[in-house]
PDB file of N, CA, C and O in Angstrom, chain B, residues numbered from 101:
ATOM      1  N   MET B 101    -101.970  41.550 103.738  1.00  0.00           N
ATOM      2  CA  MET B 101    -100.516  41.084 103.759  1.00  0.00           C
ATOM      3  C   MET B 101    -100.279  39.929 102.890  1.00  0.00           C
ATOM      4  O   MET B 101    -100.798  38.835 103.107  1.00  0.00           O
ATOM      5  N   THR B 102     -99.472  40.178 101.879  1.00  0.00           N
ATOM      6  CA  THR B 102     -99.449  39.064 100.867  1.00  0.00           C
ATOM      7  C   THR B 102     -98.221  38.216 101.205  1.00  0.00           C
ATOM      8  O   THR B 102     -97.336  38.653 101.941  1.00  0.00           O
ATOM      9  N   GLU B 103     -98.181  37.028 100.670  1.00  0.00           N
ATOM     10  CA  GLU B 103     -97.073  36.021 100.787  1.00  0.00           C
ATOM     11  C   GLU B 103     -95.807  36.657 100.464  1.00  0.00           C
ATOM     12  O   GLU B 103     -94.846  36.466 101.210  1.00  0.00           O
ATOM     13  N   GLY B 104     -95.696  37.432  99.379  1.00  0.00           N
ATOM     14  CA  GLY B 104     -94.560  38.046  98.896  1.00  0.00           C
ATOM     15  C   GLY B 104     -94.079  39.194  99.765  1.00  0.00           C
ATOM     16  O   GLY B 104     -92.882  39.361  99.996  1.00  0.00           O
ATOM     17  N   PHE B 105     -94.902  39.874 100.176  1.00  0.00           N
ATOM     18  CA  PHE B 105     -94.554  40.865 101.280  1.00  0.00           C
ATOM     19  C   PHE B 105     -93.821  40.354 102.493  1.00  0.00           C
ATOM     20  O   PHE B 105     -92.834  40.902 102.984  1.00  0.00           O
ATOM     21  N   ILE B 106     -94.448  39.152 102.969  1.00  0.00           N
ATOM     22  CA  ILE B 106     -93.776  38.548 104.054  1.00  0.00           C
ATOM     23  C   ILE B 106     -92.455  38.086 103.828  1.00  0.00           C
ATOM     24  O   ILE B 106     -91.538  38.331 104.612  1.00  0.00           O
ATOM     25  N   ILE B 107     -92.306  37.355 102.672  1.00  0.00           N
ATOM     26  CA  ILE B 107     -90.747  36.844 102.318  1.00  0.00           C
ATOM     27  C   ILE B 107     -89.940  37.864 102.048  1.00  0.00           C
ATOM     28  O   ILE B 107     -88.732  37.666 102.175  1.00  0.00           O
ATOM     29  N   THR B 108     -90.376  39.072 101.652  1.00  0.00           N
ATOM     30  CA  THR B 108     -89.358  40.242 101.325  1.00  0.00           C
ATOM     31  C   THR B 108     -88.980  40.703 102.691  1.00  0.00           C
ATOM     32  O   THR B 108     -87.792  40.854 102.976  1.00  0.00           O
ATOM     33  N   LEU B 109     -89.961  40.943 103.574  1.00  0.00           N
ATOM     34  CA  LEU B 109     -89.614  41.305 104.917  1.00  0.00           C
ATOM     35  C   LEU B 109     -88.759  40.350 105.776  1.00  0.00           C
ATOM     36  O   LEU B 109     -87.941  40.736 106.611  1.00  0.00           O
ATOM     37  N   GLY B 110     -89.005  39.194 105.513  1.00  0.00           N
ATOM     38  CA  GLY B 110     -88.038  38.122 106.257  1.00  0.00           C
ATOM     39  C   GLY B 110     -86.690  38.283 105.641  1.00  0.00           C
ATOM     40  O   GLY B 110     -85.700  38.301 106.372  1.00  0.00           O
ATOM     41  N   ARG B 111     -86.581  38.400 104.358  1.00  0.00           N
ATOM     42  CA  ARG B 111     -85.315  38.702 103.592  1.00  0.00           C
ATOM     43  C   ARG B 111     -84.496  39.847 104.114  1.00  0.00           C
ATOM     44  O   ARG B 111     -83.314  39.753 104.445  1.00  0.00           O
ATOM     45  N   GLU B 112     -85.291  41.030 104.162  1.00  0.00           N
ATOM     46  CA  GLU B 112     -84.751  42.198 104.666  1.00  0.00           C
ATOM     47  C   GLU B 112     -84.171  42.123 106.121  1.00  0.00           C
ATOM     48  O   GLU B 112     -83.112  42.657 106.449  1.00  0.00           O
ATOM     49  N   ALA B 113     -84.987  41.396 106.961  1.00  0.00           N
ATOM     50  CA  ALA B 113     -84.521  41.244 108.409  1.00  0.00           C
ATOM     51  C   ALA B 113     -83.398  40.322 108.494  1.00  0.00           C
ATOM     52  O   ALA B 113     -82.522  40.562 109.326  1.00  0.00           O
ATOM     53  N   LEU B 114     -83.306  39.281 107.730  1.00  0.00           N
ATOM     54  CA  LEU B 114     -82.064  38.441 107.620  1.00  0.00           C
ATOM     55  C   LEU B 114     -80.889  39.353 107.130  1.00  0.00           C
ATOM     56  O   LEU B 114     -79.834  39.393 107.762  1.00  0.00           O
ATOM     57  N   TYR B 115     -81.067  39.997 106.128  1.00  0.00           N
ATOM     58  CA  TYR B 115     -79.953  40.774 105.598  1.00  0.00           C
ATOM     59  C   TYR B 115     -79.488  41.900 106.669  1.00  0.00           C
ATOM     60  O   TYR B 115     -78.305  42.184 106.855  1.00  0.00           O
ATOM     61  N   ALA B 116     -80.466  42.442 107.278  1.00  0.00           N
ATOM     62  CA  ALA B 116     -80.048  43.519 108.418  1.00  0.00           C
ATOM     63  C   ALA B 116     -79.117  42.800 109.405  1.00  0.00           C
ATOM     64  O   ALA B 116     -77.983  43.214 109.645  1.00  0.00           O
ATOM     65  N   VAL B 117     -79.677  41.644 109.995  1.00  0.00           N
ATOM     66  CA  VAL B 117     -78.860  40.972 110.823  1.00  0.00           C
ATOM     67  C   VAL B 117     -77.384  40.456 110.513  1.00  0.00           C
ATOM     68  O   VAL B 117     -76.414  40.487 111.270  1.00  0.00           O
ATOM     69  N   LEU B 118     -77.460  39.976 109.217  1.00  0.00           N
ATOM     70  CA  LEU B 118     -76.093  39.671 108.682  1.00  0.00           C
ATOM     71  C   LEU B 118     -75.190  40.798 108.636  1.00  0.00           C
ATOM     72  O   LEU B 118     -74.064  40.649 109.108  1.00  0.00           O
ATOM     73  N   LEU B 119     -75.546  41.961 108.106  1.00  0.00           N
ATOM     74  CA  LEU B 119     -74.964  43.197 108.090  1.00  0.00           C
ATOM     75  C   LEU B 119     -74.551  43.690 109.339  1.00  0.00           C
ATOM     76  O   LEU B 119     -73.423  44.182 109.357  1.00  0.00           O
ATOM     77  N   VAL B 120     -75.191  43.677 110.390  1.00  0.00           N
ATOM     78  CA  VAL B 120     -74.916  43.954 111.715  1.00  0.00           C
ATOM     79  C   VAL B 120     -73.833  43.212 112.422  1.00  0.00           C
ATOM     80  O   VAL B 120     -72.894  43.699 113.053  1.00  0.00           O
ATOM     81  N   SER B 121     -74.122  41.911 112.210  1.00  0.00           N
ATOM     82  CA  SER B 121     -73.261  40.810 112.958  1.00  0.00           C
ATOM     83  C   SER B 121     -71.945  40.637 112.272  1.00  0.00           C
ATOM     84  O   SER B 121     -70.974  40.217 112.901  1.00  0.00           O
ATOM     85  N   ALA B 122     -71.875  40.949 110.982  1.00  0.00           N
ATOM     86  CA  ALA B 122     -70.562  40.473 110.172  1.00  0.00           C
ATOM     87  C   ALA B 122     -69.414  41.009 110.656  1.00  0.00           C
ATOM     88  O   ALA B 122     -68.476  40.246 110.890  1.00  0.00           O
ATOM     89  N   PRO B 123     -69.284  42.398 110.889  1.00  0.00           N
ATOM     90  CA  PRO B 123     -67.998  42.842 111.410  1.00  0.00           C
ATOM     91  C   PRO B 123     -67.577  42.298 112.654  1.00  0.00           C
ATOM     92  O   PRO B 123     -66.382  42.028 112.770  1.00  0.00           O
ATOM     93  N   LEU B 124     -68.386  42.082 113.648  1.00  0.00           N
ATOM     94  CA  LEU B 124     -68.038  41.499 114.839  1.00  0.00           C
ATOM     95  C   LEU B 124     -67.642  40.170 114.822  1.00  0.00           C
ATOM     96  O   LEU B 124     -66.684  39.815 115.508  1.00  0.00           O
ATOM     97  N   LEU B 125     -68.347  39.276 114.024  1.00  0.00           N
ATOM     98  CA  LEU B 125     -67.960  37.970 113.775  1.00  0.00           C
ATOM     99  C   LEU B 125     -66.601  37.690 113.142  1.00  0.00           C
ATOM    100  O   LEU B 125     -65.801  36.836 113.525  1.00  0.00           O
ATOM    101  N   GLY B 126     -66.442  38.600 112.029  1.00  0.00           N
ATOM    102  CA  GLY B 126     -65.153  38.526 111.351  1.00  0.00           C
ATOM    103  C   GLY B 126     -63.984  39.150 112.227  1.00  0.00           C
ATOM    104  O   GLY B 126     -62.849  38.702 112.062  1.00  0.00           O
ATOM    105  N   ILE B 127     -64.179  40.039 113.040  1.00  0.00           N
ATOM    106  CA  ILE B 127     -63.051  40.462 113.891  1.00  0.00           C
ATOM    107  C   ILE B 127     -62.679  39.276 114.992  1.00  0.00           C
ATOM    108  O   ILE B 127     -61.538  39.047 115.394  1.00  0.00           O
ATOM    109  N   SER B 128     -63.824  38.605 115.377  1.00  0.00           N
ATOM    110  CA  SER B 128     -63.660  37.473 116.373  1.00  0.00           C
ATOM    111  C   SER B 128     -63.026  36.395 115.673  1.00  0.00           C
ATOM    112  O   SER B 128     -62.158  35.760 116.271  1.00  0.00           O
ATOM    113  N   LEU B 129     -63.325  36.097 114.511  1.00  0.00           N
ATOM    114  CA  LEU B 129     -62.589  35.075 113.816  1.00  0.00           C
ATOM    115  C   LEU B 129     -61.136  35.305 113.542  1.00  0.00           C
ATOM    116  O   LEU B 129     -60.284  34.421 113.643  1.00  0.00           O
ATOM    117  N   LEU B 130     -60.895  36.576 113.179  1.00  0.00           N
ATOM    118  CA  LEU B 130     -59.484  36.826 112.842  1.00  0.00           C
ATOM    119  C   LEU B 130     -58.577  36.765 114.105  1.00  0.00           C
ATOM    120  O   LEU B 130     -57.488  36.190 114.139  1.00  0.00           O
ATOM    121  N   VAL B 131     -59.200  37.474 115.207  1.00  0.00           N
ATOM    122  CA  VAL B 131     -58.430  37.279 116.456  1.00  0.00           C
ATOM    123  C   VAL B 131     -58.268  35.955 116.878  1.00  0.00           C
ATOM    124  O   VAL B 131     -57.161  35.616 117.299  1.00  0.00           O
ATOM    125  N   GLY B 132     -59.238  35.107 116.834  1.00  0.00           N
ATOM    126  CA  GLY B 132     -59.045  33.711 117.136  1.00  0.00           C
ATOM    127  C   GLY B 132     -58.028  32.836 116.450  1.00  0.00           C
ATOM    128  O   GLY B 132     -57.344  31.971 116.996  1.00  0.00           O
ATOM    129  N   LEU B 133     -58.021  33.174 115.197  1.00  0.00           N
ATOM    130  CA  LEU B 133     -56.920  32.729 114.033  1.00  0.00           C
ATOM    131  C   LEU B 133     -55.585  32.998 114.736  1.00  0.00           C
ATOM    132  O   LEU B 133     -54.872  32.115 115.214  1.00  0.00           O
ATOM    133  N   LEU B 134     -55.303  34.409 114.751  1.00  0.00           N
ATOM    134  CA  LEU B 134     -54.058  34.904 115.352  1.00  0.00           C
ATOM    135  C   LEU B 134     -53.608  34.358 116.563  1.00  0.00           C
ATOM    136  O   LEU B 134     -52.425  34.066 116.741  1.00  0.00           O
ATOM    137  N   VAL B 135     -54.585  34.186 117.501  1.00  0.00           N
ATOM    138  CA  VAL B 135     -54.192  33.583 118.741  1.00  0.00           C
ATOM    139  C   VAL B 135     -53.961  32.141 118.678  1.00  0.00           C
ATOM    140  O   VAL B 135     -53.130  31.624 119.425  1.00  0.00           O
ATOM    141  N   SER B 136     -54.652  31.443 117.824  1.00  0.00           N
ATOM    142  CA  SER B 136     -54.389  29.967 117.425  1.00  0.00           C
ATOM    143  C   SER B 136     -53.086  29.889 116.958  1.00  0.00           C
ATOM    144  O   SER B 136     -52.410  29.031 117.525  1.00  0.00           O
ATOM    145  N   ILE B 137     -52.427  30.656 115.925  1.00  0.00           N
ATOM    146  CA  ILE B 137     -51.279  30.610 115.429  1.00  0.00           C
ATOM    147  C   ILE B 137     -50.218  30.833 116.439  1.00  0.00           C
ATOM    148  O   ILE B 137     -49.252  30.073 116.489  1.00  0.00           O
ATOM    149  N   PHE B 138     -50.362  31.947 117.336  1.00  0.00           N
ATOM    150  CA  PHE B 138     -49.444  32.113 118.389  1.00  0.00           C
ATOM    151  C   PHE B 138     -49.279  31.047 119.289  1.00  0.00           C
ATOM    152  O   PHE B 138     -48.174  30.824 119.782  1.00  0.00           O
ATOM    153  N   GLN B 139     -50.478  30.221 119.610  1.00  0.00           N
ATOM    154  CA  GLN B 139     -50.415  29.229 120.400  1.00  0.00           C
ATOM    155  C   GLN B 139     -49.706  28.091 119.804  1.00  0.00           C
ATOM    156  O   GLN B 139     -49.015  27.348 120.501  1.00  0.00           O
ATOM    157  N   ALA B 140     -49.842  27.936 118.604  1.00  0.00           N
ATOM    158  CA  ALA B 140     -49.118  26.707 117.861  1.00  0.00           C
ATOM    159  C   ALA B 140     -47.701  26.930 117.792  1.00  0.00           C
ATOM    160  O   ALA B 140     -46.931  25.976 117.906  1.00  0.00           O
ATOM    161  N   THR B 141     -47.223  28.277 117.589  1.00  0.00           N
ATOM    162  CA  THR B 141     -45.859  28.511 117.390  1.00  0.00           C
ATOM    163  C   THR B 141     -45.110  28.724 118.804  1.00  0.00           C
ATOM    164  O   THR B 141     -43.886  28.593 118.826  1.00  0.00           O
ATOM    165  N   THR B 142     -45.683  28.989 119.766  1.00  0.00           N
ATOM    166  CA  THR B 142     -45.233  28.986 121.098  1.00  0.00           C
ATOM    167  C   THR B 142     -45.441  27.696 121.987  1.00  0.00           C
ATOM    168  O   THR B 142     -44.828  27.550 123.044  1.00  0.00           O
ATOM    169  N   GLN B 143     -46.306  26.802 121.518  1.00  0.00           N
ATOM    170  CA  GLN B 143     -46.758  25.661 122.203  1.00  0.00           C
ATOM    171  C   GLN B 143     -47.458  25.818 123.440  1.00  0.00           C
ATOM    172  O   GLN B 143     -47.614  24.902 124.247  1.00  0.00           O
ATOM    173  N   ILE B 144     -47.958  27.209 123.612  1.00  0.00           N
ATOM    174  CA  ILE B 144     -48.849  27.205 124.750  1.00  0.00           C
ATOM    175  C   ILE B 144     -50.304  26.734 124.659  1.00  0.00           C
ATOM    176  O   ILE B 144     -51.102  27.389 123.989  1.00  0.00           O
ATOM    177  N   GLN B 145     -50.661  25.687 125.271  1.00  0.00           N
ATOM    178  CA  GLN B 145     -52.117  25.251 124.996  1.00  0.00           C
ATOM    179  C   GLN B 145     -52.991  25.637 126.051  1.00  0.00           C
ATOM    180  O   GLN B 145     -53.600  24.735 126.627  1.00  0.00           O
ATOM    181  N   GLU B 146     -53.171  26.879 126.426  1.00  0.00           N
ATOM    182  CA  GLU B 146     -54.313  27.292 127.387  1.00  0.00           C
ATOM    183  C   GLU B 146     -55.447  27.588 126.628  1.00  0.00           C
ATOM    184  O   GLU B 146     -55.471  28.417 125.718  1.00  0.00           O
ATOM    185  N   GLN B 147     -56.393  26.902 127.007  1.00  0.00           N
ATOM    186  CA  GLN B 147     -57.699  27.225 126.376  1.00  0.00           C
ATOM    187  C   GLN B 147     -58.498  28.430 126.592  1.00  0.00           C
ATOM    188  O   GLN B 147     -59.291  28.869 125.760  1.00  0.00           O
ATOM    189  N   THR B 148     -58.255  28.971 127.781  1.00  0.00           N
ATOM    190  CA  THR B 148     -58.834  30.426 128.189  1.00  0.00           C
ATOM    191  C   THR B 148     -58.018  31.445 127.635  1.00  0.00           C
ATOM    192  O   THR B 148     -58.378  32.612 127.789  1.00  0.00           O
ATOM    193  N   LEU B 149     -56.893  31.171 126.964  1.00  0.00           N
ATOM    194  CA  LEU B 149     -56.085  32.310 126.512  1.00  0.00           C
ATOM    195  C   LEU B 149     -56.781  33.154 125.127  1.00  0.00           C
ATOM    196  O   LEU B 149     -56.525  34.313 124.798  1.00  0.00           O
ATOM    197  N   THR B 150     -57.686  32.241 124.474  1.00  0.00           N
ATOM    198  CA  THR B 150     -58.253  32.944 123.379  1.00  0.00           C
ATOM    199  C   THR B 150     -59.539  33.909 123.609  1.00  0.00           C
ATOM    200  O   THR B 150     -60.004  34.641 122.735  1.00  0.00           O
ATOM    201  N   PHE B 151     -60.019  33.789 124.895  1.00  0.00           N
ATOM    202  CA  PHE B 151     -61.354  34.511 125.245  1.00  0.00           C
ATOM    203  C   PHE B 151     -61.014  35.942 125.538  1.00  0.00           C
ATOM    204  O   PHE B 151     -61.811  36.823 125.215  1.00  0.00           O
ATOM    205  N   VAL B 152     -59.796  36.250 126.173  1.00  0.00           N
ATOM    206  CA  VAL B 152     -59.724  37.709 126.468  1.00  0.00           C
ATOM    207  C   VAL B 152     -59.311  38.541 125.329  1.00  0.00           C
ATOM    208  O   VAL B 152     -59.795  39.672 125.283  1.00  0.00           O
ATOM    209  N   PRO B 153     -58.519  38.186 124.426  1.00  0.00           N
ATOM    210  CA  PRO B 153     -58.289  38.965 123.191  1.00  0.00           C
ATOM    211  C   PRO B 153     -59.576  39.164 122.261  1.00  0.00           C
ATOM    212  O   PRO B 153     -59.862  40.197 121.656  1.00  0.00           O
ATOM    213  N   LYS B 154     -60.290  37.973 122.272  1.00  0.00           N
ATOM    214  CA  LYS B 154     -61.583  38.081 121.441  1.00  0.00           C
ATOM    215  C   LYS B 154     -62.389  38.977 122.050  1.00  0.00           C
ATOM    216  O   LYS B 154     -62.882  39.826 121.308  1.00  0.00           O
ATOM    217  N   ILE B 155     -62.678  39.026 123.292  1.00  0.00           N
ATOM    218  CA  ILE B 155     -63.546  39.902 123.925  1.00  0.00           C
ATOM    219  C   ILE B 155     -63.281  41.400 123.882  1.00  0.00           C
ATOM    220  O   ILE B 155     -64.184  42.229 123.768  1.00  0.00           O
ATOM    221  N   ILE B 156     -61.925  41.711 123.986  1.00  0.00           N
ATOM    222  CA  ILE B 156     -61.553  43.057 123.739  1.00  0.00           C
ATOM    223  C   ILE B 156     -61.575  43.444 122.328  1.00  0.00           C
ATOM    224  O   ILE B 156     -61.864  44.597 122.007  1.00  0.00           O
ATOM    225  N   ALA B 157     -61.282  42.533 121.459  1.00  0.00           N
ATOM    226  CA  ALA B 157     -61.268  42.927 119.994  1.00  0.00           C
ATOM    227  C   ALA B 157     -62.895  43.261 119.538  1.00  0.00           C
ATOM    228  O   ALA B 157     -63.175  44.216 118.812  1.00  0.00           O
ATOM    229  N   VAL B 158     -63.858  42.360 120.060  1.00  0.00           N
ATOM    230  CA  VAL B 158     -65.121  42.534 119.921  1.00  0.00           C
ATOM    231  C   VAL B 158     -65.594  43.891 120.432  1.00  0.00           C
ATOM    232  O   VAL B 158     -66.300  44.640 119.756  1.00  0.00           O
ATOM    233  N   LEU B 159     -65.197  44.146 121.574  1.00  0.00           N
ATOM    234  CA  LEU B 159     -65.541  45.432 122.294  1.00  0.00           C
ATOM    235  C   LEU B 159     -65.108  46.492 121.459  1.00  0.00           C
ATOM    236  O   LEU B 159     -65.953  47.327 121.136  1.00  0.00           O
ATOM    237  N   VAL B 160     -63.891  46.614 121.031  1.00  0.00           N
ATOM    238  CA  VAL B 160     -63.226  47.866 120.211  1.00  0.00           C
ATOM    239  C   VAL B 160     -64.006  47.703 118.855  1.00  0.00           C
ATOM    240  O   VAL B 160     -64.431  48.771 118.413  1.00  0.00           O
ATOM    241  N   ALA B 161     -64.265  46.650 118.149  1.00  0.00           N
ATOM    242  CA  ALA B 161     -65.102  46.752 117.041  1.00  0.00           C
ATOM    243  C   ALA B 161     -66.737  47.173 117.111  1.00  0.00           C
ATOM    244  O   ALA B 161     -67.386  47.589 116.152  1.00  0.00           O
ATOM    245  N   THR B 162     -67.150  47.001 118.233  1.00  0.00           N
ATOM    246  CA  THR B 162     -68.439  47.465 118.575  1.00  0.00           C
ATOM    247  C   THR B 162     -68.256  49.005 118.617  1.00  0.00           C
ATOM    248  O   THR B 162     -69.048  49.724 118.008  1.00  0.00           O
ATOM    249  N   VAL B 163     -67.235  49.515 119.321  1.00  0.00           N
ATOM    250  CA  VAL B 163     -67.253  50.864 119.362  1.00  0.00           C
ATOM    251  C   VAL B 163     -66.962  51.653 118.060  1.00  0.00           C
ATOM    252  O   VAL B 163     -67.380  52.796 117.872  1.00  0.00           O
ATOM    253  N   VAL B 164     -66.222  50.961 117.189  1.00  0.00           N
ATOM    254  CA  VAL B 164     -65.967  51.395 115.847  1.00  0.00           C
ATOM    255  C   VAL B 164     -66.906  51.470 114.872  1.00  0.00           C
ATOM    256  O   VAL B 164     -67.116  52.402 114.095  1.00  0.00           O
ATOM    257  N   PHE B 165     -67.582  50.189 114.987  1.00  0.00           N
ATOM    258  CA  PHE B 165     -68.821  50.153 113.971  1.00  0.00           C
ATOM    259  C   PHE B 165     -70.197  50.342 114.476  1.00  0.00           C
ATOM    260  O   PHE B 165     -71.171  50.000 113.805  1.00  0.00           O
ATOM    261  N   ALA B 166     -70.299  50.893 115.675  1.00  0.00           N
ATOM    262  CA  ALA B 166     -71.707  51.219 116.444  1.00  0.00           C
ATOM    263  C   ALA B 166     -72.519  52.202 115.370  1.00  0.00           C
ATOM    264  O   ALA B 166     -73.672  51.941 115.027  1.00  0.00           O
ATOM    265  N   PRO B 167     -71.838  53.281 114.911  1.00  0.00           N
ATOM    266  CA  PRO B 167     -72.648  54.195 114.219  1.00  0.00           C
ATOM    267  C   PRO B 167     -73.304  53.592 112.845  1.00  0.00           C
ATOM    268  O   PRO B 167     -74.461  53.820 112.490  1.00  0.00           O
ATOM    269  N   TRP B 168     -72.448  52.860 112.204  1.00  0.00           N
ATOM    270  CA  TRP B 168     -72.802  52.240 111.112  1.00  0.00           C
ATOM    271  C   TRP B 168     -73.879  51.108 111.323  1.00  0.00           C
ATOM    272  O   TRP B 168     -74.849  50.999 110.573  1.00  0.00           O
ATOM    273  N   MET B 169     -73.656  50.318 112.336  1.00  0.00           N
ATOM    274  CA  MET B 169     -74.777  49.274 112.826  1.00  0.00           C
ATOM    275  C   MET B 169     -75.996  49.936 113.123  1.00  0.00           C
ATOM    276  O   MET B 169     -77.062  49.475 112.715  1.00  0.00           O
ATOM    277  N   LEU B 170     -75.930  51.105 113.882  1.00  0.00           N
ATOM    278  CA  LEU B 170     -77.077  51.969 114.289  1.00  0.00           C
ATOM    279  C   LEU B 170     -77.891  52.374 113.223  1.00  0.00           C
ATOM    280  O   LEU B 170     -79.119  52.421 113.291  1.00  0.00           O
ATOM    281  N   GLN B 171     -77.130  52.706 112.103  1.00  0.00           N
ATOM    282  CA  GLN B 171     -77.609  53.368 110.866  1.00  0.00           C
ATOM    283  C   GLN B 171     -78.526  52.179 110.090  1.00  0.00           C
ATOM    284  O   GLN B 171     -79.640  52.421 109.625  1.00  0.00           O
ATOM    285  N   ILE B 172     -77.944  50.996 110.033  1.00  0.00           N
ATOM    286  CA  ILE B 172     -78.557  49.928 109.309  1.00  0.00           C
ATOM    287  C   ILE B 172     -79.783  49.441 110.122  1.00  0.00           C
ATOM    288  O   ILE B 172     -80.757  49.000 109.510  1.00  0.00           O
ATOM    289  N   LEU B 173     -79.777  49.498 111.363  1.00  0.00           N
ATOM    290  CA  LEU B 173     -80.769  48.914 112.189  1.00  0.00           C
ATOM    291  C   LEU B 173     -81.919  50.145 112.355  1.00  0.00           C
ATOM    292  O   LEU B 173     -83.060  49.770 112.626  1.00  0.00           O
ATOM    293  N   ALA B 174     -81.704  51.415 112.225  1.00  0.00           N
ATOM    294  CA  ALA B 174     -82.558  52.654 112.158  1.00  0.00           C
ATOM    295  C   ALA B 174     -83.233  52.585 110.869  1.00  0.00           C
ATOM    296  O   ALA B 174     -84.419  52.901 110.771  1.00  0.00           O
ATOM    297  N   SER B 175     -82.532  52.185 109.863  1.00  0.00           N
ATOM    298  CA  SER B 175     -83.054  52.091 108.347  1.00  0.00           C
ATOM    299  C   SER B 175     -84.117  50.947 108.417  1.00  0.00           C
ATOM    300  O   SER B 175     -85.275  51.109 108.033  1.00  0.00           O
ATOM    301  N   PHE B 176     -83.697  49.922 108.872  1.00  0.00           N
ATOM    302  CA  PHE B 176     -84.749  48.824 109.051  1.00  0.00           C
ATOM    303  C   PHE B 176     -85.997  49.013 109.641  1.00  0.00           C
ATOM    304  O   PHE B 176     -87.074  48.681 109.146  1.00  0.00           O
ATOM    305  N   THR B 177     -85.799  49.604 110.808  1.00  0.00           N
ATOM    306  CA  THR B 177     -86.920  49.981 111.747  1.00  0.00           C
ATOM    307  C   THR B 177     -87.837  50.986 110.970  1.00  0.00           C
ATOM    308  O   THR B 177     -89.063  50.867 110.965  1.00  0.00           O
ATOM    309  N   GLN B 178     -87.140  52.020 110.289  1.00  0.00           N
ATOM    310  CA  GLN B 178     -88.007  53.036 109.573  1.00  0.00           C
ATOM    311  C   GLN B 178     -88.753  52.376 108.493  1.00  0.00           C
ATOM    312  O   GLN B 178     -89.907  52.740 108.271  1.00  0.00           O
ATOM    313  N   SER B 179     -88.200  51.422 107.783  1.00  0.00           N
ATOM    314  CA  SER B 179     -88.905  50.659 106.719  1.00  0.00           C
ATOM    315  C   SER B 179     -89.915  49.896 107.490  1.00  0.00           C
ATOM    316  O   SER B 179     -91.039  49.981 106.996  1.00  0.00           O
ATOM    317  N   LEU B 180     -89.834  49.217 108.497  1.00  0.00           N
ATOM    318  CA  LEU B 180     -90.975  48.726 109.232  1.00  0.00           C
ATOM    319  C   LEU B 180     -92.146  49.597 109.407  1.00  0.00           C
ATOM    320  O   LEU B 180     -93.290  49.266 109.097  1.00  0.00           O
ATOM    321  N   TYR B 181     -91.758  50.889 109.993  1.00  0.00           N
ATOM    322  CA  TYR B 181     -92.895  51.810 110.573  1.00  0.00           C
ATOM    323  C   TYR B 181     -93.631  52.334 109.317  1.00  0.00           C
ATOM    324  O   TYR B 181     -94.823  52.642 109.308  1.00  0.00           O
ATOM    325  N   LEU B 182     -92.726  52.408 108.175  1.00  0.00           N
ATOM    326  CA  LEU B 182     -93.413  53.003 106.948  1.00  0.00           C
ATOM    327  C   LEU B 182     -94.400  51.924 106.328  1.00  0.00           C
ATOM    328  O   LEU B 182     -95.278  52.274 105.539  1.00  0.00           O
ATOM    329  N   ASN B 183     -94.233  50.641 106.699  1.00  0.00           N
ATOM    330  CA  ASN B 183     -95.030  49.552 106.154  1.00  0.00           C
ATOM    331  C   ASN B 183     -95.934  49.073 107.165  1.00  0.00           C
ATOM    332  O   ASN B 183     -96.436  47.962 106.996  1.00  0.00           O
ATOM    333  N   LEU B 184     -96.240  49.802 108.281  1.00  0.00           N
ATOM    334  CA  LEU B 184     -96.983  49.315 109.332  1.00  0.00           C
ATOM    335  C   LEU B 184     -98.326  48.957 109.005  1.00  0.00           C
ATOM    336  O   LEU B 184     -98.865  47.970 109.507  1.00  0.00           O
ATOM    337  N   HIS B 185     -98.975  49.819 108.071  1.00  0.00           N
ATOM    338  CA  HIS B 185    -100.173  49.560 107.560  1.00  0.00           C
ATOM    339  C   HIS B 185    -100.400  48.436 106.773  1.00  0.00           C
ATOM    340  O   HIS B 185    -101.537  47.978 106.662  1.00  0.00           O
ATOM    341  N   ARG B 186     -99.241  47.844 106.103  1.00  0.00           N
ATOM    342  CA  ARG B 186     -99.321  46.768 105.356  1.00  0.00           C
ATOM    343  C   ARG B 186     -99.131  45.461 106.332  1.00  0.00           C
ATOM    344  O   ARG B 186     -99.589  44.366 106.005  1.00  0.00           O
ATOM    345  N   LEU B 187     -98.462  45.658 107.480  1.00  0.00           N
ATOM    346  CA  LEU B 187     -98.321  44.526 108.422  1.00  0.00           C
ATOM    347  C   LEU B 187     -99.556  44.345 109.241  1.00  0.00           C
ATOM    348  O   LEU B 187     -99.824  43.220 109.663  1.00  0.00           O
ATOM    349  N   ALA B 188    -100.423  45.488 109.529  1.00  0.00           N
ATOM    350  CA  ALA B 188    -101.458  45.479 110.227  1.00  0.00           C
ATOM    351  C   ALA B 188    -102.730  44.900 109.279  1.00  0.00           C
ATOM    352  O   ALA B 188    -103.868  44.794 109.736  1.00  0.00           O
ATOM    353  N   GLY B 189    -102.442  44.611 108.161  1.00  0.00           N
ATOM    354  CA  GLY B 189    -103.624  43.998 107.264  1.00  0.00           C
ATOM    355  C   GLY B 189    -104.430  45.094 106.653  1.00  0.00           C
ATOM    356  O   GLY B 189    -105.542  44.827 106.198  1.00  0.00           O
ATOM    357  N   GLY B 190    -103.978  46.249 106.610  1.00  0.00           N
ATOM    358  CA  GLY B 190    -104.641  47.346 105.924  1.00  0.00           C
ATOM    359  C   GLY B 190    -104.567  47.416 104.463  1.00  0.00           C
ATOM    360  O   GLY B 190    -105.183  48.278 103.835  1.00  0.00           O
ATOM    361  N   GLY B 191    -103.865  46.577 103.935  1.00  0.00           N
ATOM    362  CA  GLY B 191    -103.576  46.705 102.422  1.00  0.00           C
ATOM    363  C   GLY B 191    -102.320  47.108 102.102  1.00  0.00           C
ATOM    364  O   GLY B 191    -101.996  47.239 100.922  1.00  0.00           O
TER     365      GLY B 191
END
């Protein structure tokens, strides 16, 4: 197992994590921004008001993006299994 292989494996793992988490984080950020604008315009300053819409939006986004996210994770896992001999030190 070479240093280059370890770096490549780490880069692929980080890329997979970023791809899987990006839609959920983006939706959460967008909903938080919209709720903040709503709070600023109506002058409702309730701190817990942002949590329920964010949770609902993330759950809906998870259902919508789940097949794509599972495909990304399955592809990464398959890549790990195909390179298992290199991870175990077999060359």
